[in-house]
C-alpha positions in Angstrom: 0.0 0.0 0.0 1.0 3.6 0.3 1.1 6.2 3.1 -1.7 8.0 1.3 -4.0 5.0 1.7 -2.5 3.5 4.8 -3.3 6.7 6.8 -6.5 7.5 4.9 -5.2 10.9 3.9 -7.7 11.4 1.1 -10.7 10.9 3.5 -9.1 13.3 6.0 -8.5 15.9 3.3 -12.1 15.6 2.1 -13.3 16.1 5.7 -11.1 19.2 6.1 -12.2 20.7 2.7 -15.8 20.0 3.6 -15.4 22.1 6.7 -14.1 25.2 4.9 -16.7 27.8 5.7 -18.7 29.4 3.0 -18.2 33.1 3.6 -20.3 34.2 0.5 -23.6 33.6 2.3 -25.5 35.2 -0.6 -24.8 32.0 -2.7 -22.2 33.7 -5.0 -21.8 31.8 -8.3 -18.0 31.3 -7.6 -19.0 28.7 -5.0 -16.8 27.6 -2.1 -13.4 29.1 -1.7 -10.2 27.3 -2.7 -7.5 26.8 0.0 -3.7 26.7 -0.4 -1.8 23.5 0.3 -0.5 25.4 3.4 -4.0 26.1 4.7 -4.9 22.5 4.0 -1.8 21.2 5.9 -2.5 23.5 8.8 -6.1 22.4 9.1 -5.1 18.8 8.8 -2.6 19.2 11.5 -5.2 20.9 13.7 -7.7 18.1 13.2 -5.3 15.2 12.9 -2.1 16.1 14.9 -0.7 12.6 14.6 -0.7 12.7 10.8 2.5 14.7 10.4 4.4 12.1 12.5 2.8 9.2 10.7 3.9 10.6 7.4 7.3 11.8 8.7 6.8 15.4 7.6 6.8 18.9 8.9 4.1 21.4 7.9 6.4 23.2 5.4 7.1 26.8 4.6 10.2 29.0 4.6 12.9 28.1 7.0 11.9 24.5 7.8 14.8 23.0 6.0 12.4 20.4 4.6 12.2 19.8 0.8 9.3 17.3 1.2 6.9 18.9 3.6 3.3 18.0 4.4 2.0 20.9 2.3 4.2 19.8 -0.7 3.2 16.1 -0.2 -0.5 17.1 -0.2 -0.1 19.1 -3.4 1.7 16.3 -5.3 -0.8 13.6 -4.1 -3.9 15.7 -4.9 -2.5 16.7 -8.3 -1.8 13.1 -9.2 -5.4 12.0 -8.1 -7.0 14.9 -10.0 -5.0 14.0 -13.1 -5.9 10.3 -12.8 -9.6 10.7 -12.1 -10.4 14.0 -13.8 -13.8 15.5 -13.0 -14.9 12.3 -11.2 -12.5 13.2 -8.4 -14.3 14.9 -5.5 -11.5 17.6 -5.2 -10.5 20.1 -7.8 -7.4 22.1 -8.1 -6.3 25.5 -9.4 -3.3 27.8 -9.2 -2.7 31.2 -7.6 -0.3 33.1 -9.8 2.9 34.2 -8.2 2.8 37.3 -10.4 3.9 40.3 -8.3 3.4 38.2 -5.2 6.1 38.9 -2.6 4.9 36.9 0.4 2.0 34.8 1.8 1.9 34.0 5.4 -0.4 31.8 7.5 -1.1 31.1 11.1 -0.5 27.6 12.3 -2.7 25.8 14.9 -0.3 26.8 17.6 -0.3 30.5 16.5 3.1 30.5 14.8 3.6 32.2 11.5 4.2 30.0 8.5 5.6 31.8 5.4 5.2 30.2 2.0 8.4 29.1 0.4 6.8 29.1 -3.0 6.5 32.9 -3.5 9.4 34.4 -5.4 10.4 31.1 -6.9 8.7 31.4 -10.3 6.2 28.7 -9.4 2.5 29.2 -8.9 0.8 28.1 -5.6 -1.6 25.1 -5.7 -5.1 25.6 -4.5 -7.8 23.0 -3.7 -11.5 22.7 -2.9 -14.3 20.2 -2.8 -15.7 19.9 -6.3 -19.2 21.4 -6.6 -21.8 19.4 -8.5 -24.2 21.0 -11.1 -26.5 22.2 -8.3 -23.6 24.0 -6.5 -23.4 21.5 -3.7 -20.1 19.9 -3.0 -19.3 16.4 -4.2 -17.9 13.6 -2.1 
């Protein structure tokens, strides 16, 4: 098997993405917001604190000294699943352009600042959300 399936990471990701609040209470046609891989990793760590250790990874971000962080792992795994399953996969991805972006920072579950290590590298930042169905409800 793989760590992805052994630790039921996909199901945990779907639970976290399902809990992303809908701020656009007026039913905006954009639907539910996307989250970055950093936000996803932070919320996974908050809900499943044992997962980082099971996967042998740190959250990620600038200054961690890790080249294969939880946020990077999630982005790679989700990208592979979306590529494999297409529109049938309950999660969809997108990119946030790094154009003129100098820094993105996030607050971890323990209140520490986590700064994206992607900004300024020439790469775009991966975003994910639960895939909406035709009615606008989320799938999965």
